[in-house]
PLY file of the C-alpha trace (Angstrom):
ply
format ascii 1.0
element vertex 192
property float x
property float y
property float z
element edge 191
property int vertex1
property int vertex2
end_header
-5.70 -8.07 16.65
-7.25 -8.25 13.04
-7.50 -12.05 11.65
-6.78 -11.59 7.96
-6.96 -14.22 5.28
-4.36 -13.07 3.12
-0.31 -13.27 3.82
0.95 -9.81 4.04
4.14 -9.19 2.60
6.44 -6.61 4.16
10.42 -5.20 3.24
12.14 -6.21 6.43
12.25 -7.56 10.10
11.35 -4.38 11.67
7.96 -4.18 9.74
7.18 -7.68 10.52
7.74 -7.18 14.42
5.30 -4.23 13.95
2.70 -6.42 12.35
2.99 -9.24 14.49
1.02 -7.45 17.21
-1.43 -6.10 15.19
-2.43 -8.96 12.49
-3.17 -12.79 12.49
-1.58 -13.75 9.34
1.60 -14.99 8.13
4.02 -12.16 7.46
6.85 -12.44 4.82
9.59 -10.63 4.42
11.05 -9.64 1.20
14.27 -8.38 2.93
14.47 -5.37 0.97
15.54 -5.39 -2.61
17.35 -9.06 -2.01
14.01 -10.22 -3.32
15.08 -9.19 -6.65
17.88 -11.87 -6.80
16.15 -14.48 -4.55
14.49 -16.61 -6.71
13.10 -19.03 -3.87
11.60 -16.21 -2.00
9.94 -15.34 -5.25
8.32 -18.69 -5.67
7.22 -18.72 -2.19
5.49 -15.41 -2.33
3.78 -16.85 -5.91
3.07 -20.34 -4.14
1.41 -18.30 -0.99
-0.40 -15.81 -3.21
-2.05 -18.95 -5.18
-3.39 -20.29 -2.19
-4.54 -17.30 0.07
-3.62 -14.22 -1.67
-1.37 -11.70 -0.66
-1.46 -8.05 1.09
1.72 -6.15 -0.09
2.18 -3.70 2.73
5.73 -1.66 1.95
6.88 1.69 2.93
5.53 4.86 1.16
8.52 5.73 -0.16
10.67 5.30 -3.44
12.32 1.94 -2.41
8.97 0.52 -1.45
7.33 1.10 -4.64
10.02 -0.29 -6.36
9.51 -3.46 -4.26
5.67 -3.27 -4.64
6.09 -2.48 -8.54
8.36 -5.80 -8.59
5.72 -7.86 -6.89
3.19 -6.68 -8.82
4.95 -7.81 -11.93
6.02 -11.16 -10.75
2.35 -12.41 -8.88
-0.87 -12.80 -10.55
-2.63 -9.39 -9.89
-5.93 -11.33 -8.86
-4.01 -12.34 -6.07
-2.70 -9.08 -4.53
-4.40 -6.56 -2.57
-2.28 -3.16 -1.96
-2.45 -1.86 1.24
-0.82 1.89 1.33
0.51 3.61 4.22
0.33 7.40 4.13
3.35 9.66 3.29
4.34 10.66 7.25
7.49 12.85 7.98
9.78 11.37 10.68
12.31 9.22 11.70
11.94 5.78 13.46
12.61 5.66 17.15
15.21 2.89 16.65
17.29 4.88 13.93
19.86 7.51 14.69
19.37 8.94 11.24
15.65 8.90 9.58
15.82 7.75 5.88
16.54 9.46 2.68
13.11 10.65 1.89
12.83 11.55 5.94
9.68 9.40 5.93
8.34 6.80 8.73
8.11 3.15 7.43
5.64 0.63 8.03
7.29 0.29 11.30
7.02 3.87 12.40
3.42 4.92 11.88
1.04 4.19 14.65
-1.09 0.96 14.93
-4.20 2.93 14.31
-2.83 3.83 10.83
-2.10 0.43 10.09
-5.10 -0.90 10.99
-7.29 1.51 9.22
-4.85 1.00 5.78
-5.61 -2.85 5.94
-9.40 -2.37 6.28
-9.32 0.54 3.21
-6.96 -2.28 1.14
-10.18 -4.69 0.57
-8.22 -7.40 2.45
-10.47 -10.12 3.98
-10.70 -9.70 7.56
-12.08 -12.62 9.36
-14.88 -12.26 11.72
-15.61 -8.36 10.51
-17.44 -6.97 7.86
-15.08 -5.36 5.24
-15.99 -1.49 4.32
-14.94 -1.71 0.99
-16.90 0.92 -1.02
-19.63 -0.43 -3.22
-18.37 1.63 -6.52
-14.79 1.72 -7.47
-13.33 5.18 -8.83
-12.54 5.06 -12.36
-10.33 6.43 -15.10
-13.43 8.01 -16.58
-13.91 9.65 -12.76
-10.43 10.94 -12.80
-10.94 12.35 -16.27
-14.38 14.09 -14.82
-12.42 15.60 -11.97
-9.50 17.00 -14.09
-6.69 14.65 -12.71
-6.17 12.68 -16.09
-6.41 13.42 -19.64
-6.67 17.37 -19.53
-4.45 20.26 -19.86
-3.73 20.68 -16.12
-4.25 17.04 -14.82
-0.84 16.45 -14.05
-0.51 19.61 -11.72
-4.12 18.72 -10.14
-2.91 15.13 -9.56
0.19 16.09 -8.11
-1.55 18.54 -5.80
-3.96 15.96 -4.71
-1.36 13.32 -3.85
0.26 15.95 -1.53
-2.63 16.68 0.56
-3.55 12.95 0.97
0.41 12.43 1.84
0.90 10.41 -1.13
3.83 10.01 -3.39
3.89 12.88 -5.73
5.60 10.30 -8.54
2.72 8.00 -8.50
1.36 6.89 -12.10
-2.35 7.62 -13.33
-2.52 3.77 -12.74
-0.59 3.55 -9.26
-2.77 6.60 -8.08
-6.03 5.22 -8.99
-4.93 1.93 -6.94
-3.93 3.83 -3.95
-7.09 6.22 -4.22
-9.36 3.04 -4.69
-7.64 1.69 -1.32
-8.21 4.53 0.95
-10.86 6.63 -0.17
-14.99 6.56 -1.69
-15.47 8.63 -4.93
-17.55 10.81 -2.40
-14.42 11.08 -0.40
-12.19 12.26 -3.18
-14.68 14.98 -4.49
-15.06 16.58 -1.12
-11.43 16.58 -0.83
-11.09 18.47 -4.33
0 1
1 2
2 3
3 4
4 5
5 6
6 7
7 8
8 9
9 10
10 11
11 12
12 13
13 14
14 15
15 16
16 17
17 18
18 19
19 20
20 21
21 22
22 23
23 24
24 25
25 26
26 27
27 28
28 29
29 30
30 31
31 32
32 33
33 34
34 35
35 36
36 37
37 38
38 39
39 40
40 41
41 42
42 43
43 44
44 45
45 46
46 47
47 48
48 49
49 50
50 51
51 52
52 53
53 54
54 55
55 56
56 57
57 58
58 59
59 60
60 61
61 62
62 63
63 64
64 65
65 66
66 67
67 68
68 69
69 70
70 71
71 72
72 73
73 74
74 75
75 76
76 77
77 78
78 79
79 80
80 81
81 82
82 83
83 84
84 85
85 86
86 87
87 88
88 89
89 90
90 91
91 92
92 93
93 94
94 95
95 96
96 97
97 98
98 99
99 100
100 101
101 102
102 103
103 104
104 105
105 106
106 107
107 108
108 109
109 110
110 111
111 112
112 113
113 114
114 115
115 116
116 117
117 118
118 119
119 120
120 121
121 122
122 123
123 124
124 125
125 126
126 127
127 128
128 129
129 130
130 131
131 132
132 133
133 134
134 135
135 136
136 137
137 138
138 139
139 140
140 141
141 142
142 143
143 144
144 145
145 146
146 147
147 148
148 149
149 150
150 151
151 152
152 153
153 154
154 155
155 156
156 157
157 158
158 159
159 160
160 161
161 162
162 163
163 164
164 165
165 166
166 167
167 168
168 169
169 170
170 171
171 172
172 173
173 174
174 175
175 176
176 177
177 178
178 179
179 180
180 181
181 182
182 183
183 184
184 185
185 186
186 187
187 188
188 189
189 190
190 191
């Protein structure tokens, strides 16, 4: 079990149930889109972020990114760490029918995928040395690699997003955040 300093923010109760066997940390549910109108929940998340920081772990579908972006706009960004799970096709066991985008959510991916994503996120794991790349990937690196600011950069970025199992609709900034959570510059270069 990973003991982490930050509180983990997830979408729903099944995500919370899944994580409670993997992480030793407070786990807060947004109750999906309900967080948009729940001022008390927003206030709670802001207070927790101020005292211990938060780790946002939403599903890798469009809804998950809408919730993630809402939280990023509601909380001081210096108090947020982003944990991205890859886009994996499938359906959760408890569901009769898969989600609209046909992707597994936090509750459906393996413990190993979640643990790896937490380690890559930069979360403070108590009792372990974090394996965060020394040098972060920058927009200048993306430019040099042809992933932004060039004639075919959008096409190239979409290709690498697909190869990495990340949402194809990520903006350049969201792509940069996700890549820095998951890979080093050397790993990104080797995948290109």
